[in-house]
C-alpha positions as CSV (number, residue, x, y, z in Angstrom):
1,X,37.6,121.3,69.9
2,X,37.6,125.0,69.0
3,X,35.1,126.1,66.5
4,X,36.9,127.4,63.4
5,X,35.1,130.3,61.8
6,X,36.0,133.6,60.2
7,X,34.5,137.1,59.7
8,X,35.4,139.7,57.2
9,X,35.5,143.5,57.1
10,X,34.7,144.9,53.7
11,X,37.1,147.9,53.3
12,X,35.0,149.5,50.6
13,X,31.5,149.0,52.0
14,X,32.6,149.4,55.6
15,X,30.6,146.5,57.0
16,X,31.3,143.3,58.8
17,X,30.4,139.9,57.4
18,X,30.8,136.3,58.8
19,X,32.3,133.3,57.1
20,X,31.5,130.0,58.7
21,X,33.5,127.3,56.8
22,X,36.9,127.0,55.1
23,X,35.1,126.5,51.7
24,X,33.1,129.7,52.2
25,X,36.3,131.4,53.4
26,X,38.0,130.8,50.0
27,X,34.8,131.9,48.1
28,X,34.4,135.0,50.1
29,X,38.1,136.1,49.7
30,X,37.8,135.6,45.9
31,X,34.5,137.6,45.8
32,X,35.9,140.3,48.1
33,X,39.5,141.0,47.5
34,X,39.3,144.2,49.5
35,X,38.3,142.4,52.7
36,X,40.2,142.0,55.9
37,X,39.7,138.4,57.3
38,X,39.7,137.8,61.1
39,X,39.5,134.4,62.9
40,X,37.4,133.5,65.9
41,X,39.6,132.9,69.0
42,X,37.3,130.2,70.3
43,X,36.8,132.2,73.5
44,X,33.9,134.3,74.8
45,X,34.2,137.4,77.1
46,X,32.6,137.9,80.5
47,X,29.2,138.7,78.8
48,X,29.3,135.6,76.6
49,X,30.3,137.6,73.5
50,X,32.6,135.9,71.0
51,X,36.1,137.2,70.9
52,X,37.5,137.7,67.4
53,X,40.9,138.8,66.0
54,X,40.7,142.5,65.6
55,X,38.4,143.0,68.6
56,X,39.2,145.8,71.1
57,X,38.9,144.4,74.6
58,X,39.0,145.8,78.1
59,X,41.1,143.4,80.2
60,X,41.2,143.3,84.0
61,X,44.5,142.0,85.1
62,X,44.7,140.9,88.7
63,X,47.8,142.1,90.5
64,X,49.0,141.6,94.1
65,X,47.5,144.7,95.6
66,X,45.0,145.9,93.0
67,X,43.5,145.1,89.7
68,X,44.6,146.9,86.5
69,X,42.2,147.6,83.6
70,X,43.7,148.0,80.2
71,X,42.4,148.3,76.6
72,X,44.0,146.1,74.0
73,X,43.6,144.6,70.5
74,X,43.2,140.9,69.9
75,X,45.8,139.7,67.4
76,X,46.9,136.4,65.9
77,X,50.6,135.8,66.4
78,X,51.2,132.2,65.2
79,X,50.5,129.9,66.9
80,X,48.4,131.8,69.4
81,X,46.0,134.7,69.9
82,X,47.3,137.5,72.0
83,X,46.3,140.9,73.3
84,X,48.4,143.8,72.0
85,X,48.6,147.0,74.1
86,X,50.1,149.4,71.4
87,X,50.4,152.4,73.8
88,X,52.7,150.4,76.1
89,X,54.5,148.3,73.4
90,X,53.4,145.1,75.2
91,X,51.8,142.0,74.0
92,X,50.5,139.2,76.3
93,X,49.0,135.8,75.7
94,X,45.3,135.4,76.2
95,X,44.5,133.3,79.3
96,X,41.1,132.3,80.7
97,X,41.9,133.9,84.1
98,X,41.7,137.4,82.6
99,X,38.3,139.1,82.9
100,X,37.8,140.4,79.3
101,X,35.0,142.5,77.7
102,X,34.7,143.1,74.0
103,X,34.1,146.9,73.6
104,X,34.4,147.1,69.8
105,X,36.7,146.3,67.0
106,X,39.5,148.1,65.1
107,X,37.4,148.8,62.0
108,X,34.1,150.0,63.4
109,X,35.4,151.6,66.6
110,X,38.9,153.0,65.8
111,X,38.3,155.8,68.4
112,X,38.7,153.2,71.2
113,X,42.4,153.0,70.4
114,X,43.0,156.7,71.0
């Protein structure tokens, strides 16, 4: 079963925090109304780093004649986590066959999206 946990980005203090349980989640949101809340996908990248909603990932997509590397953002689009490639207007489902590396997140590393 997937581990359910959350992390927060405090908009005012510009720092990341972690929330482990649903009970803590509610308390943290009440204590930090200016926080963005992101959920753990339950997956890890090729370096064993946890993949979270809001992470910026480098994805290697195998194609017939060569592999293609793209940079995308992990999003939650109910009922699944997906990777959004905003420059291309494309969103794909996350599958284990993709080689993914977390290279940052949208809050601490917005320059990765340029």
